[in-house]
CHARMM internal coordinates of N, CA and C (Angstrom, degrees):
IC EDIT
DIST 1 N 1 CA 1.4271
DIST 1 CA 1 C 1.4811
ANGL 1 N 1 CA 1 C 108.14
DIST 1 C 2 N 1.3161
ANGL 1 CA 1 C 2 N 116.06
DIHE 1 N 1 CA 1 C 2 N 137.35
DIST 2 N 2 CA 1.4814
ANGL 1 C 2 N 2 CA 120.95
DIHE 1 CA 1 C 2 N 2 CA 178.51
DIST 2 CA 2 C 1.5006
ANGL 2 N 2 CA 2 C 112.02
DIHE 1 C 2 N 2 CA 2 C -77.92
DIST 2 C 3 N 1.3351
ANGL 2 CA 2 C 3 N 119.34
DIHE 2 N 2 CA 2 C 3 N 104.68
DIST 3 N 3 CA 1.4472
ANGL 2 C 3 N 3 CA 120.65
DIHE 2 CA 2 C 3 N 3 CA -173.67
DIST 3 CA 3 C 1.5115
ANGL 3 N 3 CA 3 C 114.20
DIHE 2 C 3 N 3 CA 3 C -70.14
DIST 3 C 4 N 1.3313
ANGL 3 CA 3 C 4 N 116.67
DIHE 3 N 3 CA 3 C 4 N -27.99
DIST 4 N 4 CA 1.4256
ANGL 3 C 4 N 4 CA 118.33
DIHE 3 CA 3 C 4 N 4 CA -178.64
DIST 4 CA 4 C 1.5639
ANGL 4 N 4 CA 4 C 112.11
DIHE 3 C 4 N 4 CA 4 C -66.42
DIST 4 C 5 N 1.3342
ANGL 4 CA 4 C 5 N 116.47
DIHE 4 N 4 CA 4 C 5 N -43.25
DIST 5 N 5 CA 1.4301
ANGL 4 C 5 N 5 CA 119.09
DIHE 4 CA 4 C 5 N 5 CA 179.80
DIST 5 CA 5 C 1.5219
ANGL 5 N 5 CA 5 C 110.97
DIHE 4 C 5 N 5 CA 5 C -71.86
DIST 5 C 6 N 1.3216
ANGL 5 CA 5 C 6 N 115.59
DIHE 5 N 5 CA 5 C 6 N -32.28
DIST 6 N 6 CA 1.4800
ANGL 5 C 6 N 6 CA 119.28
DIHE 5 CA 5 C 6 N 6 CA 176.99
DIST 6 CA 6 C 1.5991
ANGL 6 N 6 CA 6 C 111.01
DIHE 5 C 6 N 6 CA 6 C -64.55
DIST 6 C 7 N 1.3590
ANGL 6 CA 6 C 7 N 113.31
DIHE 6 N 6 CA 6 C 7 N -40.90
DIST 7 N 7 CA 1.4343
ANGL 6 C 7 N 7 CA 119.99
DIHE 6 CA 6 C 7 N 7 CA 179.62
DIST 7 CA 7 C 1.5629
ANGL 7 N 7 CA 7 C 110.44
DIHE 6 C 7 N 7 CA 7 C -65.40
DIST 7 C 8 N 1.3583
ANGL 7 CA 7 C 8 N 115.80
DIHE 7 N 7 CA 7 C 8 N -43.57
DIST 8 N 8 CA 1.4714
ANGL 7 C 8 N 8 CA 119.44
DIHE 7 CA 7 C 8 N 8 CA 176.52
DIST 8 CA 8 C 1.5205
ANGL 8 N 8 CA 8 C 111.82
DIHE 7 C 8 N 8 CA 8 C -59.93
DIST 8 C 9 N 1.3379
ANGL 8 CA 8 C 9 N 116.74
DIHE 8 N 8 CA 8 C 9 N -42.00
DIST 9 N 9 CA 1.4392
ANGL 8 C 9 N 9 CA 118.66
DIHE 8 CA 8 C 9 N 9 CA -179.86
DIST 9 CA 9 C 1.5292
ANGL 9 N 9 CA 9 C 111.28
DIHE 8 C 9 N 9 CA 9 C -67.46
DIST 9 C 10 N 1.2863
ANGL 9 CA 9 C 10 N 118.68
DIHE 9 N 9 CA 9 C 10 N -39.03
DIST 10 N 10 CA 1.4543
ANGL 9 C 10 N 10 CA 119.55
DIHE 9 CA 9 C 10 N 10 CA -178.54
DIST 10 CA 10 C 1.5399
ANGL 10 N 10 CA 10 C 110.37
DIHE 9 C 10 N 10 CA 10 C -66.43
DIST 10 C 11 N 1.3016
ANGL 10 CA 10 C 11 N 116.47
DIHE 10 N 10 CA 10 C 11 N -42.99
DIST 11 N 11 CA 1.4373
ANGL 10 C 11 N 11 CA 119.24
DIHE 10 CA 10 C 11 N 11 CA 177.65
DIST 11 CA 11 C 1.5106
ANGL 11 N 11 CA 11 C 112.39
DIHE 10 C 11 N 11 CA 11 C -63.82
DIST 11 C 12 N 1.3236
ANGL 11 CA 11 C 12 N 116.50
DIHE 11 N 11 CA 11 C 12 N -41.14
DIST 12 N 12 CA 1.4203
ANGL 11 C 12 N 12 CA 120.97
DIHE 11 CA 11 C 12 N 12 CA 179.17
DIST 12 CA 12 C 1.5157
ANGL 12 N 12 CA 12 C 111.96
DIHE 11 C 12 N 12 CA 12 C -63.95
DIST 12 C 13 N 1.3128
ANGL 12 CA 12 C 13 N 117.29
DIHE 12 N 12 CA 12 C 13 N -41.25
DIST 13 N 13 CA 1.4577
ANGL 12 C 13 N 13 CA 122.43
DIHE 12 CA 12 C 13 N 13 CA -179.15
DIST 13 CA 13 C 1.5386
ANGL 13 N 13 CA 13 C 109.74
DIHE 12 C 13 N 13 CA 13 C -63.94
DIST 13 C 14 N 1.2911
ANGL 13 CA 13 C 14 N 119.00
DIHE 13 N 13 CA 13 C 14 N -45.94
DIST 14 N 14 CA 1.4251
ANGL 13 C 14 N 14 CA 121.97
DIHE 13 CA 13 C 14 N 14 CA -179.70
DIST 14 CA 14 C 1.6081
ANGL 14 N 14 CA 14 C 110.82
DIHE 13 C 14 N 14 CA 14 C -68.46
DIST 14 C 15 N 1.3009
ANGL 14 CA 14 C 15 N 115.38
DIHE 14 N 14 CA 14 C 15 N -36.19
DIST 15 N 15 CA 1.4916
ANGL 14 C 15 N 15 CA 117.27
DIHE 14 CA 14 C 15 N 15 CA 178.96
DIST 15 CA 15 C 1.5601
ANGL 15 N 15 CA 15 C 107.99
DIHE 14 C 15 N 15 CA 15 C -68.43
DIST 15 C 16 N 1.3166
ANGL 15 CA 15 C 16 N 118.70
DIHE 15 N 15 CA 15 C 16 N -38.61
DIST 16 N 16 CA 1.4890
ANGL 15 C 16 N 16 CA 119.30
DIHE 15 CA 15 C 16 N 16 CA 177.44
DIST 16 CA 16 C 1.4925
ANGL 16 N 16 CA 16 C 110.05
DIHE 15 C 16 N 16 CA 16 C -64.10
DIST 16 C 17 N 1.2900
ANGL 16 CA 16 C 17 N 120.56
DIHE 16 N 16 CA 16 C 17 N -42.73
DIST 17 N 17 CA 1.4600
ANGL 16 C 17 N 17 CA 123.10
DIHE 16 CA 16 C 17 N 17 CA 176.89
DIST 17 CA 17 C 1.5906
ANGL 17 N 17 CA 17 C 110.91
DIHE 16 C 17 N 17 CA 17 C -61.31
DIST 17 C 18 N 1.3029
ANGL 17 CA 17 C 18 N 114.25
DIHE 17 N 17 CA 17 C 18 N -40.23
DIST 18 N 18 CA 1.4949
ANGL 17 C 18 N 18 CA 118.01
DIHE 17 CA 17 C 18 N 18 CA 179.68
DIST 18 CA 18 C 1.5371
ANGL 18 N 18 CA 18 C 110.49
DIHE 17 C 18 N 18 CA 18 C -66.81
DIST 18 C 19 N 1.3464
ANGL 18 CA 18 C 19 N 116.05
DIHE 18 N 18 CA 18 C 19 N -42.57
DIST 19 N 19 CA 1.4647
ANGL 18 C 19 N 19 CA 119.19
DIHE 18 CA 18 C 19 N 19 CA 179.94
DIST 19 CA 19 C 1.4682
ANGL 19 N 19 CA 19 C 111.67
DIHE 18 C 19 N 19 CA 19 C -63.32
DIST 19 C 20 N 1.3714
ANGL 19 CA 19 C 20 N 116.78
DIHE 19 N 19 CA 19 C 20 N -44.53
DIST 20 N 20 CA 1.4967
ANGL 19 C 20 N 20 CA 120.28
DIHE 19 CA 19 C 20 N 20 CA -179.69
DIST 20 CA 20 C 1.5396
ANGL 20 N 20 CA 20 C 110.60
DIHE 19 C 20 N 20 CA 20 C -61.90
DIST 20 C 21 N 1.3556
ANGL 20 CA 20 C 21 N 115.78
DIHE 20 N 20 CA 20 C 21 N -37.29
DIST 21 N 21 CA 1.5453
ANGL 20 C 21 N 21 CA 117.19
DIHE 20 CA 20 C 21 N 21 CA 177.22
DIST 21 CA 21 C 1.4693
ANGL 21 N 21 CA 21 C 109.72
DIHE 20 C 21 N 21 CA 21 C -68.83
DIST 21 C 22 N 1.3014
ANGL 21 CA 21 C 22 N 118.87
DIHE 21 N 21 CA 21 C 22 N -47.02
DIST 22 N 22 CA 1.4857
ANGL 21 C 22 N 22 CA 119.27
DIHE 21 CA 21 C 22 N 22 CA -175.69
DIST 22 CA 22 C 1.5433
ANGL 22 N 22 CA 22 C 113.82
DIHE 21 C 22 N 22 CA 22 C -65.81
DIST 22 C 23 N 1.3333
ANGL 22 CA 22 C 23 N 115.21
DIHE 22 N 22 CA 22 C 23 N -35.01
DIST 23 N 23 CA 1.5066
ANGL 22 C 23 N 23 CA 117.43
DIHE 22 CA 22 C 23 N 23 CA -174.72
DIST 23 CA 23 C 1.4842
ANGL 23 N 23 CA 23 C 110.70
DIHE 22 C 23 N 23 CA 23 C -109.33
DIST 23 C 24 N 1.3307
ANGL 23 CA 23 C 24 N 118.48
DIHE 23 N 23 CA 23 C 24 N 29.03
DIST 24 N 24 CA 1.4819
ANGL 23 C 24 N 24 CA 121.13
DIHE 23 CA 23 C 24 N 24 CA -176.69
DIST 24 CA 24 C 1.5561
ANGL 24 N 24 CA 24 C 112.67
DIHE 23 C 24 N 24 CA 24 C -64.88
DIST 24 C 25 N 1.2494
ANGL 24 CA 24 C 25 N 119.13
DIHE 24 N 24 CA 24 C 25 N -28.29
DIST 25 N 25 CA 1.4813
ANGL 24 C 25 N 25 CA 121.65
DIHE 24 CA 24 C 25 N 25 CA 176.83
DIST 25 CA 25 C 1.4674
ANGL 25 N 25 CA 25 C 115.19
DIHE 24 C 25 N 25 CA 25 C -71.79
DIST 25 C 26 N 1.3463
ANGL 25 CA 25 C 26 N 114.84
DIHE 25 N 25 CA 25 C 26 N -30.52
DIST 26 N 26 CA 1.4958
ANGL 25 C 26 N 26 CA 118.93
DIHE 25 CA 25 C 26 N 26 CA -177.85
DIST 26 CA 26 C 1.5108
ANGL 26 N 26 CA 26 C 114.67
DIHE 25 C 26 N 26 CA 26 C -95.06
DIST 26 C 27 N 1.3681
ANGL 26 CA 26 C 27 N 118.54
DIHE 26 N 26 CA 26 C 27 N -0.35
DIST 27 N 27 CA 1.4312
ANGL 26 C 27 N 27 CA 121.70
DIHE 26 CA 26 C 27 N 27 CA 177.31
DIST 27 CA 27 C 1.5363
ANGL 27 N 27 CA 27 C 104.90
DIHE 26 C 27 N 27 CA 27 C -82.85
DIST 27 C 28 N 1.2831
ANGL 27 CA 27 C 28 N 119.94
DIHE 27 N 27 CA 27 C 28 N 138.85
DIST 28 N 28 CA 1.4690
ANGL 27 C 28 N 28 CA 123.63
DIHE 27 CA 27 C 28 N 28 CA 177.17
DIST 28 CA 28 C 1.4835
ANGL 28 N 28 CA 28 C 110.23
DIHE 27 C 28 N 28 CA 28 C -64.07
DIST 28 C 29 N 1.3326
ANGL 28 CA 28 C 29 N 115.58
DIHE 28 N 28 CA 28 C 29 N 141.89
DIST 29 N 29 CA 1.5092
ANGL 28 C 29 N 29 CA 123.59
DIHE 28 CA 28 C 29 N 29 CA -177.44
DIST 29 CA 29 C 1.4766
ANGL 29 N 29 CA 29 C 114.69
DIHE 28 C 29 N 29 CA 29 C -49.33
DIST 29 C 30 N 1.3382
ANGL 29 CA 29 C 30 N 119.51
DIHE 29 N 29 CA 29 C 30 N -48.21
DIST 30 N 30 CA 1.4373
ANGL 29 C 30 N 30 CA 117.11
DIHE 29 CA 29 C 30 N 30 CA -175.36
DIST 30 CA 30 C 1.5794
ANGL 30 N 30 CA 30 C 114.58
DIHE 29 C 30 N 30 CA 30 C -68.20
DIST 30 C 31 N 1.3769
ANGL 30 CA 30 C 31 N 114.34
DIHE 30 N 30 CA 30 C 31 N -15.40
DIST 31 N 31 CA 1.4874
ANGL 30 C 31 N 31 CA 117.64
DIHE 30 CA 30 C 31 N 31 CA -179.46
DIST 31 CA 31 C 1.5194
ANGL 31 N 31 CA 31 C 113.50
DIHE 30 C 31 N 31 CA 31 C -95.86
DIST 31 C 32 N 1.3264
ANGL 31 CA 31 C 32 N 115.75
DIHE 31 N 31 CA 31 C 32 N -10.86
DIST 32 N 32 CA 1.4464
ANGL 31 C 32 N 32 CA 118.41
DIHE 31 CA 31 C 32 N 32 CA -171.77
DIST 32 CA 32 C 1.5640
ANGL 32 N 32 CA 32 C 113.39
DIHE 31 C 32 N 32 CA 32 C -64.19
DIST 32 C 33 N 1.2276
ANGL 32 CA 32 C 33 N 114.89
DIHE 32 N 32 CA 32 C 33 N -49.28
DIST 33 N 33 CA 1.4973
ANGL 32 C 33 N 33 CA 120.10
DIHE 32 CA 32 C 33 N 33 CA -177.95
DIST 33 CA 33 C 1.5512
ANGL 33 N 33 CA 33 C 112.18
DIHE 32 C 33 N 33 CA 33 C -67.06
DIST 33 C 34 N 1.3219
ANGL 33 CA 33 C 34 N 120.66
DIHE 33 N 33 CA 33 C 34 N -47.49
DIST 34 N 34 CA 1.4532
ANGL 33 C 34 N 34 CA 120.49
DIHE 33 CA 33 C 34 N 34 CA 176.14
DIST 34 CA 34 C 1.5583
ANGL 34 N 34 CA 34 C 114.32
DIHE 33 C 34 N 34 CA 34 C -58.19
DIST 34 C 35 N 1.3530
ANGL 34 CA 34 C 35 N 112.34
DIHE 34 N 34 CA 34 C 35 N -42.57
DIST 35 N 35 CA 1.5264
ANGL 34 C 35 N 35 CA 116.46
DIHE 34 CA 34 C 35 N 35 CA -179.71
DIST 35 CA 35 C 1.4853
ANGL 35 N 35 CA 35 C 110.03
DIHE 34 C 35 N 35 CA 35 C -67.00
DIST 35 C 36 N 1.3356
ANGL 35 CA 35 C 36 N 116.55
DIHE 35 N 35 CA 35 C 36 N -38.13
DIST 36 N 36 CA 1.5260
ANGL 35 C 36 N 36 CA 120.26
DIHE 35 CA 35 C 36 N 36 CA -178.95
DIST 36 CA 36 C 1.4871
ANGL 36 N 36 CA 36 C 109.70
DIHE 35 C 36 N 36 CA 36 C -67.31
DIST 36 C 37 N 1.3314
ANGL 36 CA 36 C 37 N 118.03
DIHE 36 N 36 CA 36 C 37 N -41.65
DIST 37 N 37 CA 1.4610
ANGL 36 C 37 N 37 CA 123.04
DIHE 36 CA 36 C 37 N 37 CA 179.44
DIST 37 CA 37 C 1.5163
ANGL 37 N 37 CA 37 C 110.24
DIHE 36 C 37 N 37 CA 37 C -63.62
DIST 37 C 38 N 1.3140
ANGL 37 CA 37 C 38 N 115.43
DIHE 37 N 37 CA 37 C 38 N -45.81
DIST 38 N 38 CA 1.5313
ANGL 37 C 38 N 38 CA 119.81
DIHE 37 CA 37 C 38 N 38 CA 176.83
DIST 38 CA 38 C 1.4859
ANGL 38 N 38 CA 38 C 111.53
DIHE 37 C 38 N 38 CA 38 C -58.97
DIST 38 C 39 N 1.3131
ANGL 38 CA 38 C 39 N 116.46
DIHE 38 N 38 CA 38 C 39 N -45.97
DIST 39 N 39 CA 1.4798
ANGL 38 C 39 N 39 CA 120.65
DIHE 38 CA 38 C 39 N 39 CA 176.79
DIST 39 CA 39 C 1.4808
ANGL 39 N 39 CA 39 C 113.12
DIHE 38 C 39 N 39 CA 39 C -60.65
DIST 39 C 40 N 1.2693
ANGL 39 CA 39 C 40 N 117.99
DIHE 39 N 39 CA 39 C 40 N -41.85
DIST 40 N 40 CA 1.4898
ANGL 39 C 40 N 40 CA 120.91
DIHE 39 CA 39 C 40 N 40 CA 178.63
DIST 40 CA 40 C 1.5035
ANGL 40 N 40 CA 40 C 109.61
DIHE 39 C 40 N 40 CA 40 C -63.33
DIST 40 C 41 N 1.2973
ANGL 40 CA 40 C 41 N 117.05
DIHE 40 N 40 CA 40 C 41 N -42.48
DIST 41 N 41 CA 1.5455
ANGL 40 C 41 N 41 CA 119.06
DIHE 40 CA 40 C 41 N 41 CA 179.52
DIST 41 CA 41 C 1.4616
ANGL 41 N 41 CA 41 C 110.08
DIHE 40 C 41 N 41 CA 41 C -64.91
DIST 41 C 42 N 1.3369
ANGL 41 CA 41 C 42 N 119.60
DIHE 41 N 41 CA 41 C 42 N -44.04
DIST 42 N 42 CA 1.5056
ANGL 41 C 42 N 42 CA 124.02
DIHE 41 CA 41 C 42 N 42 CA 178.75
DIST 42 CA 42 C 1.5029
ANGL 42 N 42 CA 42 C 110.15
DIHE 41 C 42 N 42 CA 42 C -60.79
DIST 42 C 43 N 1.3240
ANGL 42 CA 42 C 43 N 117.50
DIHE 42 N 42 CA 42 C 43 N -44.47
DIST 43 N 43 CA 1.4774
ANGL 42 C 43 N 43 CA 120.75
DIHE 42 CA 42 C 43 N 43 CA -177.30
DIST 43 CA 43 C 1.5120
ANGL 43 N 43 CA 43 C 112.03
DIHE 42 C 43 N 43 CA 43 C -69.49
DIST 43 C 44 N 1.3762
ANGL 43 CA 43 C 44 N 117.05
DIHE 43 N 43 CA 43 C 44 N -38.25
DIST 44 N 44 CA 1.4522
ANGL 43 C 44 N 44 CA 118.75
DIHE 43 CA 43 C 44 N 44 CA 174.44
DIST 44 CA 44 C 1.5340
ANGL 44 N 44 CA 44 C 111.22
DIHE 43 C 44 N 44 CA 44 C -63.87
DIST 44 C 45 N 1.3443
ANGL 44 CA 44 C 45 N 117.51
DIHE 44 N 44 CA 44 C 45 N -41.19
DIST 45 N 45 CA 1.4965
ANGL 44 C 45 N 45 CA 119.06
DIHE 44 CA 44 C 45 N 45 CA 179.34
DIST 45 CA 45 C 1.5173
ANGL 45 N 45 CA 45 C 109.25
DIHE 44 C 45 N 45 CA 45 C -66.64
DIST 45 C 46 N 1.3567
ANGL 45 CA 45 C 46 N 119.48
DIHE 45 N 45 CA 45 C 46 N -35.80
DIST 46 N 46 CA 1.4504
ANGL 45 C 46 N 46 CA 120.81
DIHE 45 CA 45 C 46 N 46 CA 179.86
DIST 46 CA 46 C 1.5274
ANGL 46 N 46 CA 46 C 107.73
DIHE 45 C 46 N 46 CA 46 C -66.54
DIST 46 C 47 N 1.3624
ANGL 46 CA 46 C 47 N 119.04
DIHE 46 N 46 CA 46 C 47 N -41.58
DIST 47 N 47 CA 1.5021
ANGL 46 C 47 N 47 CA 116.44
DIHE 46 CA 46 C 47 N 47 CA 174.09
DIST 47 CA 47 C 1.5158
ANGL 47 N 47 CA 47 C 113.94
DIHE 46 C 47 N 47 CA 47 C -62.02
DIST 47 C 48 N 1.2890
ANGL 47 CA 47 C 48 N 115.94
DIHE 47 N 47 CA 47 C 48 N -33.28
DIST 48 N 48 CA 1.4805
ANGL 47 C 48 N 48 CA 118.08
DIHE 47 CA 47 C 48 N 48 CA 178.53
DIST 48 CA 48 C 1.5299
ANGL 48 N 48 CA 48 C 107.85
DIHE 47 C 48 N 48 CA 48 C -66.67
DIST 48 C 49 N 1.3230
ANGL 48 CA 48 C 49 N 116.52
DIHE 48 N 48 CA 48 C 49 N -43.80
DIST 49 N 49 CA 1.4708
ANGL 48 C 49 N 49 CA 118.83
DIHE 48 CA 48 C 49 N 49 CA 179.91
DIST 49 CA 49 C 1.5092
ANGL 49 N 49 CA 49 C 114.05
DIHE 48 C 49 N 49 CA 49 C -65.37
DIST 49 C 50 N 1.3008
ANGL 49 CA 49 C 50 N 116.11
DIHE 49 N 49 CA 49 C 50 N -32.12
DIST 50 N 50 CA 1.4526
ANGL 49 C 50 N 50 CA 120.83
DIHE 49 CA 49 C 50 N 50 CA 175.33
DIST 50 CA 50 C 1.4989
ANGL 50 N 50 CA 50 C 110.32
DIHE 49 C 50 N 50 CA 50 C -68.92
DIST 50 C 51 N 1.3014
ANGL 50 CA 50 C 51 N 119.09
DIHE 50 N 50 CA 50 C 51 N -47.03
DIST 51 N 51 CA 1.4921
ANGL 50 C 51 N 51 CA 122.24
DIHE 50 CA 50 C 51 N 51 CA 178.07
DIST 51 CA 51 C 1.5099
ANGL 51 N 51 CA 51 C 111.27
DIHE 50 C 51 N 51 CA 51 C -62.38
DIST 51 C 52 N 1.3308
ANGL 51 CA 51 C 52 N 116.01
DIHE 51 N 51 CA 51 C 52 N -43.39
DIST 52 N 52 CA 1.4922
ANGL 51 C 52 N 52 CA 121.96
DIHE 51 CA 51 C 52 N 52 CA -179.37
DIST 52 CA 52 C 1.5357
ANGL 52 N 52 CA 52 C 109.31
DIHE 51 C 52 N 52 CA 52 C -62.19
DIST 52 C 53 N 1.3300
ANGL 52 CA 52 C 53 N 118.60
DIHE 52 N 52 CA 52 C 53 N -45.29
DIST 53 N 53 CA 1.4609
ANGL 52 C 53 N 53 CA 120.77
DIHE 52 CA 52 C 53 N 53 CA -176.74
DIST 53 CA 53 C 1.5125
ANGL 53 N 53 CA 53 C 108.74
DIHE 52 C 53 N 53 CA 53 C -68.20
DIST 53 C 54 N 1.3503
ANGL 53 CA 53 C 54 N 119.89
DIHE 53 N 53 CA 53 C 54 N -33.21
DIST 54 N 54 CA 1.4937
ANGL 53 C 54 N 54 CA 122.34
DIHE 53 CA 53 C 54 N 54 CA 177.10
DIST 54 CA 54 C 1.5604
ANGL 54 N 54 CA 54 C 111.48
DIHE 53 C 54 N 54 CA 54 C -68.58
DIST 54 C 55 N 1.3310
ANGL 54 CA 54 C 55 N 113.72
DIHE 54 N 54 CA 54 C 55 N -38.47
DIST 55 N 55 CA 1.5365
ANGL 54 C 55 N 55 CA 116.00
DIHE 54 CA 54 C 55 N 55 CA -178.27
DIST 55 CA 55 C 1.5654
ANGL 55 N 55 CA 55 C 110.79
DIHE 54 C 55 N 55 CA 55 C -74.32
DIST 55 C 56 N 1.2924
ANGL 55 CA 55 C 56 N 117.85
DIHE 55 N 55 CA 55 C 56 N -29.34
DIST 56 N 56 CA 1.4505
ANGL 55 C 56 N 56 CA 121.44
DIHE 55 CA 55 C 56 N 56 CA -179.18
DIST 56 CA 56 C 1.5257
ANGL 56 N 56 CA 56 C 113.66
DIHE 55 C 56 N 56 CA 56 C -98.32
DIST 56 C 57 N 1.3435
ANGL 56 CA 56 C 57 N 117.75
DIHE 56 N 56 CA 56 C 57 N 11.38
DIST 57 N 57 CA 1.4801
ANGL 56 C 57 N 57 CA 123.98
DIHE 56 CA 56 C 57 N 57 CA -177.28
DIST 57 CA 57 C 1.5343
ANGL 57 N 57 CA 57 C 111.14
DIHE 56 C 57 N 57 CA 57 C -64.70
DIST 57 C 58 N 1.2650
ANGL 57 CA 57 C 58 N 118.08
DIHE 57 N 57 CA 57 C 58 N -38.35
DIST 58 N 58 CA 1.4356
ANGL 57 C 58 N 58 CA 122.04
DIHE 57 CA 57 C 58 N 58 CA -174.61
DIST 58 CA 58 C 1.5437
ANGL 58 N 58 CA 58 C 114.86
DIHE 57 C 58 N 58 CA 58 C -83.19
DIST 58 C 59 N 1.2845
ANGL 58 CA 58 C 59 N 117.25
DIHE 58 N 58 CA 58 C 59 N -14.14
DIST 59 N 59 CA 1.4862
ANGL 58 C 59 N 59 CA 117.26
DIHE 58 CA 58 C 59 N 59 CA -176.33
DIST 59 CA 59 C 1.5453
ANGL 59 N 59 CA 59 C 114.00
DIHE 58 C 59 N 59 CA 59 C -102.89
END
COOR INIT
IC SEED 1 N 1 CA 1 C
IC BUILD
């Protein structure tokens, strides 16, 4: 697995979640829920990639 692209995705997912949390009042109402759901999916997948890379680190 390419660790550099995984690391970039993990950082980008957490930054997206942080930006959505910080600017939640300025995001238009119809976009809040879809953006939040997308960020949750990306962050969950980032956690999965972190756990997967930790479990396969020794092999």
